[in-house]
Chimera marker file (.cmm) of the C-alpha trace (Angstrom):
<marker_set name="trace">
<marker id="1" x="0.000" y="0.000" z="0.000" r="1" g="1" b="0" radius="0.5"/>
<marker id="2" x="2.801" y="2.409" z="0.886" r="1" g="1" b="0" radius="0.5"/>
<marker id="3" x="4.463" y="1.858" z="-2.515" r="1" g="1" b="0" radius="0.5"/>
<marker id="4" x="1.222" y="2.645" z="-4.347" r="1" g="1" b="0" radius="0.5"/>
<marker id="5" x="0.779" y="5.836" z="-2.342" r="1" g="1" b="0" radius="0.5"/>
<marker id="6" x="4.343" y="6.891" z="-3.105" r="1" g="1" b="0" radius="0.5"/>
<marker id="7" x="3.768" y="6.270" z="-6.829" r="1" g="1" b="0" radius="0.5"/>
<marker id="8" x="0.590" y="8.314" z="-6.731" r="1" g="1" b="0" radius="0.5"/>
<marker id="9" x="2.300" y="11.122" z="-4.836" r="1" g="1" b="0" radius="0.5"/>
<marker id="10" x="5.116" y="11.143" z="-7.408" r="1" g="1" b="0" radius="0.5"/>
<marker id="11" x="2.629" y="11.237" z="-10.287" r="1" g="1" b="0" radius="0.5"/>
<marker id="12" x="3.474" y="7.745" z="-11.516" r="1" g="1" b="0" radius="0.5"/>
<marker id="13" x="1.421" y="4.686" z="-12.237" r="1" g="1" b="0" radius="0.5"/>
<marker id="14" x="-1.595" y="4.171" z="-14.434" r="1" g="1" b="0" radius="0.5"/>
<marker id="15" x="-4.052" y="5.315" z="-11.762" r="1" g="1" b="0" radius="0.5"/>
<marker id="16" x="-2.320" y="8.659" z="-11.391" r="1" g="1" b="0" radius="0.5"/>
<marker id="17" x="-2.587" y="9.340" z="-15.125" r="1" g="1" b="0" radius="0.5"/>
<marker id="18" x="-6.378" y="9.496" z="-14.953" r="1" g="1" b="0" radius="0.5"/>
<marker id="19" x="-7.237" y="11.787" z="-12.068" r="1" g="1" b="0" radius="0.5"/>
<marker id="20" x="-10.431" y="13.271" z="-13.504" r="1" g="1" b="0" radius="0.5"/>
<marker id="21" x="-13.726" y="11.352" z="-13.544" r="1" g="1" b="0" radius="0.5"/>
<marker id="22" x="-14.836" y="9.899" z="-16.871" r="1" g="1" b="0" radius="0.5"/>
<marker id="23" x="-17.009" y="12.095" z="-19.074" r="1" g="1" b="0" radius="0.5"/>
<marker id="24" x="-20.518" y="10.795" z="-19.759" r="1" g="1" b="0" radius="0.5"/>
<marker id="25" x="-20.876" y="8.272" z="-22.613" r="1" g="1" b="0" radius="0.5"/>
<marker id="26" x="-21.893" y="9.863" z="-25.928" r="1" g="1" b="0" radius="0.5"/>
<marker id="27" x="-22.856" y="9.057" z="-29.493" r="1" g="1" b="0" radius="0.5"/>
<marker id="28" x="-23.371" y="5.768" z="-31.263" r="1" g="1" b="0" radius="0.5"/>
<marker id="29" x="-20.634" y="3.898" z="-29.376" r="1" g="1" b="0" radius="0.5"/>
<marker id="30" x="-22.004" y="4.841" z="-25.952" r="1" g="1" b="0" radius="0.5"/>
<marker id="31" x="-18.530" y="5.333" z="-24.455" r="1" g="1" b="0" radius="0.5"/>
<marker id="32" x="-16.842" y="8.356" z="-22.927" r="1" g="1" b="0" radius="0.5"/>
<marker id="33" x="-15.158" y="10.633" z="-25.462" r="1" g="1" b="0" radius="0.5"/>
<marker id="34" x="-11.381" y="10.690" z="-25.317" r="1" g="1" b="0" radius="0.5"/>
<marker id="35" x="-8.173" y="8.867" z="-26.086" r="1" g="1" b="0" radius="0.5"/>
<marker id="36" x="-7.965" y="5.182" z="-25.170" r="1" g="1" b="0" radius="0.5"/>
<marker id="37" x="-4.607" y="3.445" z="-24.705" r="1" g="1" b="0" radius="0.5"/>
<marker id="38" x="-3.393" y="0.020" z="-23.566" r="1" g="1" b="0" radius="0.5"/>
<marker id="39" x="-4.214" y="-0.123" z="-19.851" r="1" g="1" b="0" radius="0.5"/>
<marker id="40" x="-0.719" y="-1.453" z="-19.094" r="1" g="1" b="0" radius="0.5"/>
<marker id="41" x="0.989" y="1.490" z="-20.845" r="1" g="1" b="0" radius="0.5"/>
<marker id="42" x="1.563" y="5.015" z="-19.496" r="1" g="1" b="0" radius="0.5"/>
<marker id="43" x="-0.482" y="7.546" z="-21.488" r="1" g="1" b="0" radius="0.5"/>
<marker id="44" x="2.604" y="9.463" z="-22.628" r="1" g="1" b="0" radius="0.5"/>
<marker id="45" x="4.273" y="6.350" z="-24.052" r="1" g="1" b="0" radius="0.5"/>
<marker id="46" x="1.239" y="5.006" z="-25.894" r="1" g="1" b="0" radius="0.5"/>
<marker id="47" x="1.530" y="4.078" z="-29.553" r="1" g="1" b="0" radius="0.5"/>
<marker id="48" x="-1.774" y="2.210" z="-29.960" r="1" g="1" b="0" radius="0.5"/>
<marker id="49" x="-4.344" y="4.954" z="-29.481" r="1" g="1" b="0" radius="0.5"/>
<marker id="50" x="-8.082" y="4.863" z="-30.166" r="1" g="1" b="0" radius="0.5"/>
<marker id="51" x="-9.777" y="8.273" z="-30.368" r="1" g="1" b="0" radius="0.5"/>
<marker id="52" x="-13.511" y="8.948" z="-30.061" r="1" g="1" b="0" radius="0.5"/>
<marker id="53" x="-15.435" y="12.209" z="-29.682" r="1" g="1" b="0" radius="0.5"/>
<marker id="54" x="-19.004" y="11.054" z="-30.311" r="1" g="1" b="0" radius="0.5"/>
<marker id="55" x="-18.903" y="11.883" z="-34.025" r="1" g="1" b="0" radius="0.5"/>
<marker id="56" x="-15.417" y="10.800" z="-35.116" r="1" g="1" b="0" radius="0.5"/>
<marker id="57" x="-13.110" y="7.852" z="-34.466" r="1" g="1" b="0" radius="0.5"/>
<marker id="58" x="-9.384" y="7.640" z="-34.951" r="1" g="1" b="0" radius="0.5"/>
<marker id="59" x="-6.629" y="5.059" z="-34.981" r="1" g="1" b="0" radius="0.5"/>
<marker id="60" x="-2.919" y="5.366" z="-35.778" r="1" g="1" b="0" radius="0.5"/>
<marker id="61" x="-1.961" y="5.645" z="-39.423" r="1" g="1" b="0" radius="0.5"/>
<marker id="62" x="1.276" y="3.977" z="-40.483" r="1" g="1" b="0" radius="0.5"/>
<marker id="63" x="3.908" y="5.127" z="-42.971" r="1" g="1" b="0" radius="0.5"/>
<marker id="64" x="5.699" y="2.896" z="-45.506" r="1" g="1" b="0" radius="0.5"/>
<marker id="65" x="8.208" y="1.815" z="-42.840" r="1" g="1" b="0" radius="0.5"/>
<marker id="66" x="5.445" y="0.583" z="-40.544" r="1" g="1" b="0" radius="0.5"/>
<marker id="67" x="5.900" y="3.446" z="-38.065" r="1" g="1" b="0" radius="0.5"/>
<marker id="68" x="2.856" y="5.116" z="-36.527" r="1" g="1" b="0" radius="0.5"/>
<marker id="69" x="2.873" y="8.525" z="-38.180" r="1" g="1" b="0" radius="0.5"/>
<marker id="70" x="-0.173" y="10.031" z="-36.504" r="1" g="1" b="0" radius="0.5"/>
<marker id="71" x="-3.867" y="9.600" z="-35.992" r="1" g="1" b="0" radius="0.5"/>
<marker id="72" x="-6.254" y="8.948" z="-38.895" r="1" g="1" b="0" radius="0.5"/>
<marker id="73" x="-9.601" y="10.457" z="-37.915" r="1" g="1" b="0" radius="0.5"/>
<marker id="74" x="-12.823" y="9.559" z="-39.749" r="1" g="1" b="0" radius="0.5"/>
<marker id="75" x="-16.570" y="9.974" z="-39.151" r="1" g="1" b="0" radius="0.5"/>
<marker id="76" x="-17.946" y="7.160" z="-36.983" r="1" g="1" b="0" radius="0.5"/>
<marker id="77" x="-20.240" y="6.040" z="-39.780" r="1" g="1" b="0" radius="0.5"/>
<marker id="78" x="-22.411" y="2.966" z="-39.412" r="1" g="1" b="0" radius="0.5"/>
<marker id="79" x="-22.201" y="0.979" z="-36.174" r="1" g="1" b="0" radius="0.5"/>
<marker id="80" x="-23.851" y="-2.430" z="-35.816" r="1" g="1" b="0" radius="0.5"/>
<marker id="81" x="-24.148" y="-4.825" z="-32.902" r="1" g="1" b="0" radius="0.5"/>
<marker id="82" x="-22.533" y="-8.248" z="-33.323" r="1" g="1" b="0" radius="0.5"/>
<marker id="83" x="-23.903" y="-11.564" z="-32.047" r="1" g="1" b="0" radius="0.5"/>
<marker id="84" x="-21.637" y="-11.410" z="-28.995" r="1" g="1" b="0" radius="0.5"/>
<marker id="85" x="-22.867" y="-7.908" z="-28.080" r="1" g="1" b="0" radius="0.5"/>
<marker id="86" x="-19.819" y="-5.998" z="-29.303" r="1" g="1" b="0" radius="0.5"/>
<marker id="87" x="-20.107" y="-3.001" z="-31.598" r="1" g="1" b="0" radius="0.5"/>
<marker id="88" x="-18.745" y="-3.180" z="-35.141" r="1" g="1" b="0" radius="0.5"/>
<marker id="89" x="-17.468" y="0.160" z="-36.474" r="1" g="1" b="0" radius="0.5"/>
<marker id="90" x="-17.758" y="-0.285" z="-40.239" r="1" g="1" b="0" radius="0.5"/>
<marker id="91" x="-15.620" y="2.775" z="-41.075" r="1" g="1" b="0" radius="0.5"/>
<marker id="92" x="-12.593" y="1.220" z="-39.357" r="1" g="1" b="0" radius="0.5"/>
<marker id="93" x="-13.598" y="-2.451" z="-39.659" r="1" g="1" b="0" radius="0.5"/>
<marker id="94" x="-12.976" y="-2.735" z="-35.926" r="1" g="1" b="0" radius="0.5"/>
<marker id="95" x="-15.021" y="-4.452" z="-33.248" r="1" g="1" b="0" radius="0.5"/>
<marker id="96" x="-15.313" y="-2.646" z="-29.899" r="1" g="1" b="0" radius="0.5"/>
<marker id="97" x="-16.195" y="-4.362" z="-26.625" r="1" g="1" b="0" radius="0.5"/>
<marker id="98" x="-17.181" y="-2.346" z="-23.566" r="1" g="1" b="0" radius="0.5"/>
<marker id="99" x="-15.445" y="-3.503" z="-20.399" r="1" g="1" b="0" radius="0.5"/>
<marker id="100" x="-16.117" y="-2.655" z="-16.742" r="1" g="1" b="0" radius="0.5"/>
<marker id="101" x="-14.710" y="0.571" z="-15.354" r="1" g="1" b="0" radius="0.5"/>
<marker id="102" x="-15.106" y="2.599" z="-18.550" r="1" g="1" b="0" radius="0.5"/>
<marker id="103" x="-12.524" y="0.506" z="-20.396" r="1" g="1" b="0" radius="0.5"/>
<marker id="104" x="-12.807" y="-0.905" z="-23.895" r="1" g="1" b="0" radius="0.5"/>
<marker id="105" x="-11.103" y="-3.577" z="-25.998" r="1" g="1" b="0" radius="0.5"/>
<marker id="106" x="-10.726" y="-3.523" z="-29.767" r="1" g="1" b="0" radius="0.5"/>
<marker id="107" x="-10.631" y="-6.450" z="-32.155" r="1" g="1" b="0" radius="0.5"/>
<marker id="108" x="-9.052" y="-5.909" z="-35.538" r="1" g="1" b="0" radius="0.5"/>
<marker id="109" x="-7.744" y="-9.367" z="-36.453" r="1" g="1" b="0" radius="0.5"/>
<marker id="110" x="-7.148" y="-10.511" z="-32.881" r="1" g="1" b="0" radius="0.5"/>
<marker id="111" x="-8.518" y="-9.379" z="-29.538" r="1" g="1" b="0" radius="0.5"/>
<marker id="112" x="-6.593" y="-6.384" z="-28.267" r="1" g="1" b="0" radius="0.5"/>
<marker id="113" x="-5.752" y="-5.503" z="-24.661" r="1" g="1" b="0" radius="0.5"/>
<marker id="114" x="-8.016" y="-3.638" z="-22.277" r="1" g="1" b="0" radius="0.5"/>
<marker id="115" x="-7.757" y="0.080" z="-22.984" r="1" g="1" b="0" radius="0.5"/>
<marker id="116" x="-8.308" y="2.959" z="-20.582" r="1" g="1" b="0" radius="0.5"/>
<marker id="117" x="-8.998" y="6.604" z="-21.237" r="1" g="1" b="0" radius="0.5"/>
<marker id="118" x="-6.338" y="9.316" z="-21.075" r="1" g="1" b="0" radius="0.5"/>
<marker id="119" x="-6.651" y="13.081" z="-21.252" r="1" g="1" b="0" radius="0.5"/>
<marker id="120" x="-5.709" y="14.771" z="-24.531" r="1" g="1" b="0" radius="0.5"/>
<marker id="121" x="-2.651" y="16.431" z="-23.008" r="1" g="1" b="0" radius="0.5"/>
<marker id="122" x="-1.365" y="13.058" z="-21.775" r="1" g="1" b="0" radius="0.5"/>
<marker id="123" x="-1.098" y="11.264" z="-25.121" r="1" g="1" b="0" radius="0.5"/>
<marker id="124" x="1.834" y="11.884" z="-27.488" r="1" g="1" b="0" radius="0.5"/>
<marker id="125" x="1.202" y="14.997" z="-29.624" r="1" g="1" b="0" radius="0.5"/>
<marker id="126" x="1.254" y="13.060" z="-32.911" r="1" g="1" b="0" radius="0.5"/>
<marker id="127" x="-1.802" y="11.088" z="-31.752" r="1" g="1" b="0" radius="0.5"/>
<marker id="128" x="-3.965" y="14.103" z="-30.891" r="1" g="1" b="0" radius="0.5"/>
<marker id="129" x="-6.966" y="14.654" z="-33.143" r="1" g="1" b="0" radius="0.5"/>
<marker id="130" x="-7.213" y="17.962" z="-34.943" r="1" g="1" b="0" radius="0.5"/>
<link id1="1" id2="2" r="1" g="1" b="0" radius="0.2"/>
<link id1="2" id2="3" r="1" g="1" b="0" radius="0.2"/>
<link id1="3" id2="4" r="1" g="1" b="0" radius="0.2"/>
<link id1="4" id2="5" r="1" g="1" b="0" radius="0.2"/>
<link id1="5" id2="6" r="1" g="1" b="0" radius="0.2"/>
<link id1="6" id2="7" r="1" g="1" b="0" radius="0.2"/>
<link id1="7" id2="8" r="1" g="1" b="0" radius="0.2"/>
<link id1="8" id2="9" r="1" g="1" b="0" radius="0.2"/>
<link id1="9" id2="10" r="1" g="1" b="0" radius="0.2"/>
<link id1="10" id2="11" r="1" g="1" b="0" radius="0.2"/>
<link id1="11" id2="12" r="1" g="1" b="0" radius="0.2"/>
<link id1="12" id2="13" r="1" g="1" b="0" radius="0.2"/>
<link id1="13" id2="14" r="1" g="1" b="0" radius="0.2"/>
<link id1="14" id2="15" r="1" g="1" b="0" radius="0.2"/>
<link id1="15" id2="16" r="1" g="1" b="0" radius="0.2"/>
<link id1="16" id2="17" r="1" g="1" b="0" radius="0.2"/>
<link id1="17" id2="18" r="1" g="1" b="0" radius="0.2"/>
<link id1="18" id2="19" r="1" g="1" b="0" radius="0.2"/>
<link id1="19" id2="20" r="1" g="1" b="0" radius="0.2"/>
<link id1="20" id2="21" r="1" g="1" b="0" radius="0.2"/>
<link id1="21" id2="22" r="1" g="1" b="0" radius="0.2"/>
<link id1="22" id2="23" r="1" g="1" b="0" radius="0.2"/>
<link id1="23" id2="24" r="1" g="1" b="0" radius="0.2"/>
<link id1="24" id2="25" r="1" g="1" b="0" radius="0.2"/>
<link id1="25" id2="26" r="1" g="1" b="0" radius="0.2"/>
<link id1="26" id2="27" r="1" g="1" b="0" radius="0.2"/>
<link id1="27" id2="28" r="1" g="1" b="0" radius="0.2"/>
<link id1="28" id2="29" r="1" g="1" b="0" radius="0.2"/>
<link id1="29" id2="30" r="1" g="1" b="0" radius="0.2"/>
<link id1="30" id2="31" r="1" g="1" b="0" radius="0.2"/>
<link id1="31" id2="32" r="1" g="1" b="0" radius="0.2"/>
<link id1="32" id2="33" r="1" g="1" b="0" radius="0.2"/>
<link id1="33" id2="34" r="1" g="1" b="0" radius="0.2"/>
<link id1="34" id2="35" r="1" g="1" b="0" radius="0.2"/>
<link id1="35" id2="36" r="1" g="1" b="0" radius="0.2"/>
<link id1="36" id2="37" r="1" g="1" b="0" radius="0.2"/>
<link id1="37" id2="38" r="1" g="1" b="0" radius="0.2"/>
<link id1="38" id2="39" r="1" g="1" b="0" radius="0.2"/>
<link id1="39" id2="40" r="1" g="1" b="0" radius="0.2"/>
<link id1="40" id2="41" r="1" g="1" b="0" radius="0.2"/>
<link id1="41" id2="42" r="1" g="1" b="0" radius="0.2"/>
<link id1="42" id2="43" r="1" g="1" b="0" radius="0.2"/>
<link id1="43" id2="44" r="1" g="1" b="0" radius="0.2"/>
<link id1="44" id2="45" r="1" g="1" b="0" radius="0.2"/>
<link id1="45" id2="46" r="1" g="1" b="0" radius="0.2"/>
<link id1="46" id2="47" r="1" g="1" b="0" radius="0.2"/>
<link id1="47" id2="48" r="1" g="1" b="0" radius="0.2"/>
<link id1="48" id2="49" r="1" g="1" b="0" radius="0.2"/>
<link id1="49" id2="50" r="1" g="1" b="0" radius="0.2"/>
<link id1="50" id2="51" r="1" g="1" b="0" radius="0.2"/>
<link id1="51" id2="52" r="1" g="1" b="0" radius="0.2"/>
<link id1="52" id2="53" r="1" g="1" b="0" radius="0.2"/>
<link id1="53" id2="54" r="1" g="1" b="0" radius="0.2"/>
<link id1="54" id2="55" r="1" g="1" b="0" radius="0.2"/>
<link id1="55" id2="56" r="1" g="1" b="0" radius="0.2"/>
<link id1="56" id2="57" r="1" g="1" b="0" radius="0.2"/>
<link id1="57" id2="58" r="1" g="1" b="0" radius="0.2"/>
<link id1="58" id2="59" r="1" g="1" b="0" radius="0.2"/>
<link id1="59" id2="60" r="1" g="1" b="0" radius="0.2"/>
<link id1="60" id2="61" r="1" g="1" b="0" radius="0.2"/>
<link id1="61" id2="62" r="1" g="1" b="0" radius="0.2"/>
<link id1="62" id2="63" r="1" g="1" b="0" radius="0.2"/>
<link id1="63" id2="64" r="1" g="1" b="0" radius="0.2"/>
<link id1="64" id2="65" r="1" g="1" b="0" radius="0.2"/>
<link id1="65" id2="66" r="1" g="1" b="0" radius="0.2"/>
<link id1="66" id2="67" r="1" g="1" b="0" radius="0.2"/>
<link id1="67" id2="68" r="1" g="1" b="0" radius="0.2"/>
<link id1="68" id2="69" r="1" g="1" b="0" radius="0.2"/>
<link id1="69" id2="70" r="1" g="1" b="0" radius="0.2"/>
<link id1="70" id2="71" r="1" g="1" b="0" radius="0.2"/>
<link id1="71" id2="72" r="1" g="1" b="0" radius="0.2"/>
<link id1="72" id2="73" r="1" g="1" b="0" radius="0.2"/>
<link id1="73" id2="74" r="1" g="1" b="0" radius="0.2"/>
<link id1="74" id2="75" r="1" g="1" b="0" radius="0.2"/>
<link id1="75" id2="76" r="1" g="1" b="0" radius="0.2"/>
<link id1="76" id2="77" r="1" g="1" b="0" radius="0.2"/>
<link id1="77" id2="78" r="1" g="1" b="0" radius="0.2"/>
<link id1="78" id2="79" r="1" g="1" b="0" radius="0.2"/>
<link id1="79" id2="80" r="1" g="1" b="0" radius="0.2"/>
<link id1="80" id2="81" r="1" g="1" b="0" radius="0.2"/>
<link id1="81" id2="82" r="1" g="1" b="0" radius="0.2"/>
<link id1="82" id2="83" r="1" g="1" b="0" radius="0.2"/>
<link id1="83" id2="84" r="1" g="1" b="0" radius="0.2"/>
<link id1="84" id2="85" r="1" g="1" b="0" radius="0.2"/>
<link id1="85" id2="86" r="1" g="1" b="0" radius="0.2"/>
<link id1="86" id2="87" r="1" g="1" b="0" radius="0.2"/>
<link id1="87" id2="88" r="1" g="1" b="0" radius="0.2"/>
<link id1="88" id2="89" r="1" g="1" b="0" radius="0.2"/>
<link id1="89" id2="90" r="1" g="1" b="0" radius="0.2"/>
<link id1="90" id2="91" r="1" g="1" b="0" radius="0.2"/>
<link id1="91" id2="92" r="1" g="1" b="0" radius="0.2"/>
<link id1="92" id2="93" r="1" g="1" b="0" radius="0.2"/>
<link id1="93" id2="94" r="1" g="1" b="0" radius="0.2"/>
<link id1="94" id2="95" r="1" g="1" b="0" radius="0.2"/>
<link id1="95" id2="96" r="1" g="1" b="0" radius="0.2"/>
<link id1="96" id2="97" r="1" g="1" b="0" radius="0.2"/>
<link id1="97" id2="98" r="1" g="1" b="0" radius="0.2"/>
<link id1="98" id2="99" r="1" g="1" b="0" radius="0.2"/>
<link id1="99" id2="100" r="1" g="1" b="0" radius="0.2"/>
<link id1="100" id2="101" r="1" g="1" b="0" radius="0.2"/>
<link id1="101" id2="102" r="1" g="1" b="0" radius="0.2"/>
<link id1="102" id2="103" r="1" g="1" b="0" radius="0.2"/>
<link id1="103" id2="104" r="1" g="1" b="0" radius="0.2"/>
<link id1="104" id2="105" r="1" g="1" b="0" radius="0.2"/>
<link id1="105" id2="106" r="1" g="1" b="0" radius="0.2"/>
<link id1="106" id2="107" r="1" g="1" b="0" radius="0.2"/>
<link id1="107" id2="108" r="1" g="1" b="0" radius="0.2"/>
<link id1="108" id2="109" r="1" g="1" b="0" radius="0.2"/>
<link id1="109" id2="110" r="1" g="1" b="0" radius="0.2"/>
<link id1="110" id2="111" r="1" g="1" b="0" radius="0.2"/>
<link id1="111" id2="112" r="1" g="1" b="0" radius="0.2"/>
<link id1="112" id2="113" r="1" g="1" b="0" radius="0.2"/>
<link id1="113" id2="114" r="1" g="1" b="0" radius="0.2"/>
<link id1="114" id2="115" r="1" g="1" b="0" radius="0.2"/>
<link id1="115" id2="116" r="1" g="1" b="0" radius="0.2"/>
<link id1="116" id2="117" r="1" g="1" b="0" radius="0.2"/>
<link id1="117" id2="118" r="1" g="1" b="0" radius="0.2"/>
<link id1="118" id2="119" r="1" g="1" b="0" radius="0.2"/>
<link id1="119" id2="120" r="1" g="1" b="0" radius="0.2"/>
<link id1="120" id2="121" r="1" g="1" b="0" radius="0.2"/>
<link id1="121" id2="122" r="1" g="1" b="0" radius="0.2"/>
<link id1="122" id2="123" r="1" g="1" b="0" radius="0.2"/>
<link id1="123" id2="124" r="1" g="1" b="0" radius="0.2"/>
<link id1="124" id2="125" r="1" g="1" b="0" radius="0.2"/>
<link id1="125" id2="126" r="1" g="1" b="0" radius="0.2"/>
<link id1="126" id2="127" r="1" g="1" b="0" radius="0.2"/>
<link id1="127" id2="128" r="1" g="1" b="0" radius="0.2"/>
<link id1="128" id2="129" r="1" g="1" b="0" radius="0.2"/>
<link id1="129" id2="130" r="1" g="1" b="0" radius="0.2"/>
</marker_set>
């Protein structure tokens, strides 16, 4: 317990990176707007980022070398519910599962890790939606 308190006091750890309460869920996905990153990764070191603002979604775009060059932002478009209850975002061809605690998980070809929300100023600048 003491170690966790020290980490929080120093501003470290995943819990410290999300001090503010979650915004209310919005739009067709019914999740809080913001930037979602791998729950095991500090917000500032994230490279797999999912962006949602209620009207648009975004995922990293990759250059010819396979490096994440920034965020590709598109209208949400059509969203359908799958047999297992997940949401399929047709624009991105990604399946989104809602998890407890305001977290999500994405499936592109394989199931991705649990993702938590980060504030805009916490994610790397190249992954901030314009």
